[in-house]
C-alpha positions as CSV (number, residue, x, y, z in Angstrom):
1,M,13.6,28.4,-0.2
2,K,11.2,26.5,-2.4
3,I,9.3,23.5,-1.0
4,Q,8.4,20.9,-3.3
5,M,5.8,17.9,-2.2
6,N,5.7,14.6,-4.5
7,T,4.1,11.4,-2.8
8,D,3.6,8.0,-4.3
9,S,0.0,6.4,-5.4
10,N,-0.9,5.3,-1.4
11,I,-0.5,8.3,0.4
12,E,-2.7,11.5,0.2
13,G,-0.8,14.5,-0.1
14,H,-3.6,16.8,0.9
15,E,-3.8,20.1,2.5
16,A,-2.5,19.4,5.6
17,L,0.5,16.7,4.8
18,A,1.8,19.5,2.9
19,T,0.9,22.4,5.4
20,Y,2.9,20.0,8.1
21,V,6.2,19.2,5.9
22,S,6.9,23.0,4.6
23,G,5.8,24.0,7.5
24,T,7.9,21.8,9.4
25,L,11.0,22.6,6.7
26,E,10.8,26.0,6.8
27,I,11.6,25.9,11.0
28,A,14.5,23.0,11.5
29,L,15.6,25.1,7.9
30,K,15.7,28.6,8.3
31,R,19.2,29.6,9.1
32,F,19.6,27.6,6.1
33,S,17.3,29.3,3.7
34,D,19.1,31.7,1.7
35,Q,21.5,28.9,1.1
36,I,19.0,26.4,0.0
37,T,17.3,26.9,-3.3
38,R,14.7,24.3,-3.1
39,V,13.9,21.1,-1.1
40,E,12.1,18.2,-2.8
41,V,10.3,15.5,-0.6
42,H,10.1,12.6,-1.6
43,L,7.0,10.0,0.5
44,S,6.4,7.0,-0.5
45,D,4.8,3.3,1.5
46,E,7.3,1.1,0.4
47,N,5.3,-2.3,1.8
48,S,1.5,-0.6,0.9
49,D,0.6,-4.1,-0.6
50,K,1.1,-5.7,2.5
51,K,-1.0,-3.7,5.0
52,G,0.9,-2.9,7.8
53,G,5.0,-3.6,8.7
54,I,7.6,-2.0,10.8
55,D,9.0,1.2,9.7
56,D,7.3,1.2,5.8
57,M,6.9,4.6,5.4
58,R,9.6,6.6,3.7
59,C,10.4,10.3,3.4
60,M,13.4,11.9,0.9
61,L,14.9,14.5,1.3
62,E,16.7,16.0,-1.3
63,A,17.8,19.9,-0.6
64,R,19.2,22.0,-4.0
65,L,22.2,24.5,-2.9
66,A,22.9,27.3,-4.6
67,G,26.4,26.6,-6.3
68,R,26.7,23.2,-4.4
69,Q,25.6,19.9,-5.6
70,P,22.6,19.2,-4.4
71,I,22.1,16.7,-0.6
72,A,19.4,13.5,0.1
73,V,19.0,11.8,3.3
74,T,16.3,9.0,3.9
75,E,14.3,8.0,7.1
76,H,12.4,4.8,7.6
77,A,9.2,5.0,10.1
78,A,5.7,3.3,11.5
79,N,3.8,6.7,9.7
80,V,4.7,9.6,7.8
81,N,5.0,13.0,10.3
82,Q,7.6,9.9,12.1
83,A,9.3,10.0,8.5
84,I,9.1,13.3,8.0
85,D,10.8,14.8,11.3
86,G,13.0,12.0,11.3
87,A,14.3,13.1,7.7
88,T,14.2,17.0,9.0
89,G,16.7,16.2,12.0
90,K,19.1,14.8,9.6
91,L,19.1,16.6,6.5
92,S,19.3,20.0,9.3
93,S,22.5,17.8,11.2
94,L,23.8,17.4,7.5
95,L,23.6,20.7,6.5
96,E,25.8,22.0,9.9
97,S,27.8,19.9,8.8
98,T,28.6,20.4,5.2
99,L,27.6,24.4,5.5
100,G,29.9,24.9,8.7
101,R,32.5,23.2,7.1
102,L,32.7,25.4,4.4
103,H,32.5,28.2,7.0
104,D,35.5,26.9,8.2
105,H,37.3,27.3,5.1
106,R,36.6,30.5,4.0
107,T,37.5,32.0,7.6
């Protein structure tokens, strides 16, 4: 599973952030890793021009599944780490329901 991180110009995509993102995703999505070819991470500050705001950090995760259409989730939060954690939880749940349904049909 390849992880590709993209940030807007208002978020510094430094090494510590990349390590946090990849570690969080690898742990949360470990059981799906053989079915995911790539996860694209898009981090942005939606109202950086206003200097603050509630839940203005956005994390969009798009998982590319082998032989399937990509699936995506979005989370808004007060800071980047909360947005990453929330989106990761949503993606894990969506993968569980999507891939679980596929498994149920095959058995």
